[in-house]
N, C-alpha and C positions, 0 to 999 in steps of 0.2 A: 690444690684441688678447687679451693674456693674461686681462685682466679680463672681456672679453666671453666668452671660453671658460668661465671660471669661473662667470660669471653664468648662462650658458646651461646648464651642467652642473647648477647649483643648481636651475634651474627644471625641468629634466628630472627631477631627483631628486624634487622636491616633487610634480611631476605624477604620477610613478610611485607615490609614497606615497599621494596622493589617490586614484588609481585603485584600488589594492589595498585601501584602507580603505573606499571608498564604493560602488564599482561592484558587488560581489556583492549588497549590500543593495538597491541601485537595481533591479538585475535581478530579484531576488526579488519586490520590491513590484510590479513591472509584470506579473509572471507569475503570482502567487498572490494574487489580489484577493478581497476580500469586497465585494459590491456596495454594501453601505450601504443597501439597500432595507429598509423596515420588515419585521420578521418577527413571526409571531404571538405573542400573549401565552400564556404557560403558566400554567395554573391551579394553585392550591394542591393540588388532587387529583392532577394529573399530576406536580407536583414531588415530592410525597410518594412516589407510585409510583416515580418515576424514581430517587430516592435509594436505594431498596431493590434496584435491578437490578444485575446483573453485566453490564456493557456491553462489547462487543468490536467493534472496527473492524479489518477485515482488510487495509486498505492506506492507507499514507501514505508520501509521498516526502520527508519532512523531513530525512533524512540527507544529502540532495543539497545542502543550503544551509549556508552558513557561519555557524552560530550554535549555541549550546549548548541542548539540550532543557530544561536546568534553569532557564533565564531566560525570564520572560515577555516575549515579543517584540512589537514594534510592527508587525510585518508577518507574512505567512503565516497559516496556519491552526492549527498544532499545536505546543504546548510542554507541559512538565509541568504548570505552574500551570493552563493552560487544559484539559488533561486532567482535572485534579482538579476544576475548576469543573464539568465536564460528567459527573463521576462515572464516567469510563471505567476499567474494570477491566484491559483488555488492549487495547494498540495494537500493530499489526503495522507495523514500519518496514521499507520496502523499499530496496534498493540499485539505482539506476539507473546502469548502467555505460556505456551508449552511447545516443545519441538523434540521428536524422538531421536535417540542416538541412532546413528547409522541411516539417518533420514534418506528416503528414496521415493521414487515416483510410483512404484508398484505395490508395495504392501508394508504397512508399519502398525505396530500395536501402540497402545497408550501406556505401556508399562515402564518406559524410560523417558528421560527429559534432560535436554541440554540446558534449558533456561535456568534451572535451579542453580547450577554452578555459576551461571552468569550473574545471578543475583548476589551470590557470595562475593565473586571477584570484584563486582562494582560497588560493594559495601552498601547495597540498597537497604532500606529499613527491614528489620527482622520479620515484619508482618508479611513481606513479599516472598520470604524464602519458601514457604510451603502453601501459600494460597494464590491460586490462578486469578481469582477476583482482585486481590490486593495488588498483584502485578500490573494488571490493566489499569487499576486506579492510580497506581504510582505513575504510569505512563501518561495518563490524562492530566494529572497534577503537573508533570514535567512540561507538557505542551503548554499548559496555561501559564506556567511560571515563565517559560521562555518568551511567550508572547508578551507578558506584563513587563518583562525586563528588555524588550526590544525597542523601547522608545516609540512605539507605534508602528514600527516597520513590519511587524508580524502580528496578525489579528485572527482570533479563533472565530470560526464560523459555525453557528449553531441553528440559525433560523433563516427563513426566506428573506426577512428583513436585513439580517446581517449580510447575506450574500448580495442583495440589491445595493446595499450601501458600499460594499467593497468595490463592486463593478463601477458604480457612480464615481467613487473616489479615484479609481484608476483612470477613468474616463477624463477626469479633471486634471490628470497629471501626477497624482500621488502614486508612487511605486509600491504601495503596500502590498504584502503578500498574505493571502488567506490561508489558514490552517485548519483542517477539519479532522476530527478524531474518528478512528474506525478500529475494529477488532478483527483479527484473523483467526476466526474460530471462536464460537461461543461456549467452549469448554469452561471459559472463565466465569459462567453463570453458576458453576458448581451445583448444577442440578436444580436450582431454585430460580423460577421465572421472575420472582420479585427482584433478583439482582439486575435484570435488564433495566428496570427503572432507576436502580442505583447508578448504573453506568450511563444512562441517558442523562441523569442529573450532572454527571461528570463531563458531559459533552459528547457522548457516543451518537454519531449520526450515520454510520454505515457499518455493516457487520456481515461477515460470512458465517455460516453455521459451523462449518468444519475447517480444520487445517489438514495436517498430514496423517491423521488417524480418525477412525470412527469414534463418535462420542454419543452422548445420551440424547443428542437432538437429531443426528442424521449420520448417513454413511459419507466417508470421505472417498474421493477418487484414489487416494493413496492408502486406504485402510485395508483391513483384512476381509471383512464381509462386504463393504462397499454397497450397503443397502440403501434404503430410502429414508424418508422422514419417520420419526418416532411421534407418538402423541404429544410429547414436550416440544418437538420441533415444530409441529403444526401449530401449537398454541403460540410459540415463540414468533413465528411468521406473522400471525395475526396481530400480536402485540407490537411488533416492530412497525407495522404499517400504521397501526393506531398512534403510536408515539411520534412517528416521523423519522424512522431509521431506515435508510435504503438497504434493501436486501441484496446481498452480494453472493453470486453463485460460484466464485472462485474457490477451487479445491473440492467442491462438492462432487459426489459420485454422479455418474449420468442418471441413475434412478432418482437420486434426490433433486438434480436439476430439473428433470421432468415433472416431479411432483410439485415443486416450488412454482413452476411455470403454469401449472393447472390452478394453483391457489391464489396467485398474485393478482391483486386488484390495482396496483400501482406499478410504475416502471421498476424493473430490477436491473442490476448491473452484474457484469462479470469484470471485476475491478482490474484484474491483471492476468495476462495469459496469452494464448495464441489460438490458432485454428488448425485443425487436423489437415485441412486441404493443402496448407503450405508447409506444415511442420507436424509430422505424424507422431505426436507424443500423447500419451493417454489423458493427460490433464487438460489438453486443448479441446476446443469446442467443435462439435459436429455442425454440419450445415443446419440440421433440424433444430439444434439448440440455438444457433444464431437467429434462425427465423422466429423461434419461440420468444427469444429476448426482445427481438424487433417488435413482435406483436403486443408486448406489454408497453411499448414506447421507451424501452431501456437502451442501454449501450454496452459495447464490448470494448474493454481497454486492452490494447495490445502492448505487450512488454518488450524489453530490449535484450534479454538474456537468451542463452542458447536453447533451453527447453521450450521457450516461448516461439521463437522464430527460426531456430536451428542455425542461423549464421549471425554473427555479431556485426551486422551492416545495417545502414538506413534502408538499403534496398530490401532487405529481408522483412524489416518492420513494415514498410509500406506495401510489400506484397501481401502481407496479412491483412492490413488495413483495407486494400483494395478488394480482397476476397469478402471482407465483411460487408463492404458496399455492394458488391455484386449480389450477395445473398440476402442482406438485411436492409439495404438502402443506405444512402449517405448519412442519414440521421442516426445511424446506429454505431458508426465508428468513433472510437475515442482512444485516449492514451492511458496506459497503466503500467509504468516502468518497472515496478518491483525493485527500485533502487534500495541499497542498503539491506536487502533481503537475503544476505549470504549468496549474492550473485556476482559474476563477472560481466562487465559490460565494456563496450568500446568507447563510450562517452559519458560523462556525468551530466547532471541537469544544467550546467552552465553552457553546454554545447548543443541543446536540443533544437536549435535552429536548423541543424542538418536535416531534421525530419521535414520542416517547412521547405527546405531546398528540394528535397527529393519529391515531395508532393507537387512542387511548382514545375519540376522537370517532367513529371508525368502528365502535365497539362491540366492540373486541378485549378479551378478559379480561386480568386482570393476568398469568396464567400464559402466555397467548399472547404478550403484549407481551415478557415476559421472555425467551421463547424467540427471538423475532425480534431483540431488541436485543443479544443476546449469548449466550444459553443454547445455541443451536444450534451457534454457532461454537466454543464452549468444549467442547461434546460432541465435535465432530469432531477438535479438537486433542487431546482426551483419548484418542481412538482412533488418532491418527496419529503423535504424538510418541513418542520412545523413553521407556521406563519410567523410567529413571534416567540 
């Protein structure tokens, strides 16, 4: 009997070790796929132009997964080597602190959560298991630690001075990649506006008020009520602008978007998504919303997954970009991949030169392509980030 108990215990230990070693990677592979479909060839002309661009992507959820940014991964969409391959100057990395089970685009409550299990499976510190604030603080610390361990190849961006130095260094031939921290939904404030300052000190420089459910700040496009801003939400917008945190409209209900646009005194962004004119999904922006974002001097980041652009092709991405330009002007178009956000895409960040190729094929000038691929986003951040 004793031997049986010892044997069973050993099997349980081995099973647990196997689970914690392999389960997180298996889950990510199943949720962040690259289709493997052939992608267009990139011409020598497009590659030469792409190599000269300052490219910025406003949204990736890579921090959610249990791997170092510094190592080339065999899963997912983003890591430092692939950012370098794609000549990305600035990647915004978001913190997902809560995600409902059965997540969908139409209606979700805040009663369930997938991220709690992920914190267990990844053996994150116990303080992250039941605190949304601590989950985001863990993601912020992870980003800083990866930057510190990169040997200078990855650099966190928190101020206008940081951004200017990044671009100057890249112009001098240094392939350093900038990394900026954001939050996908401010449910991580846990009802306390003071926690926004805590996250700001941790490096938070962009944030959406909601994710896939209504919270105590605002209504989500995917919530039950899908209402507007609460008094706390209004206070939060004002404090974000005061601190230098870009206000992100992604996932917000149409009512919330309209109310934020009325309040905004600085440029706002829609970090990742699409437009209803080319992909009629409820989370995508209406023409009125595009015009409202443009009026603030902000930008619309177009993603690469099915719910953003309806087809996993560079043509579909650029169709959406062209519509943003038609409605809001060339200065409003930007990129927001939603890489590693439980999304399936046709190319990872190493191959984003295919967007440059498609824009070139459409007759866009090098100056226009530079603005779309990153210049517009960098301008907005230069206006919203704190000076130092």
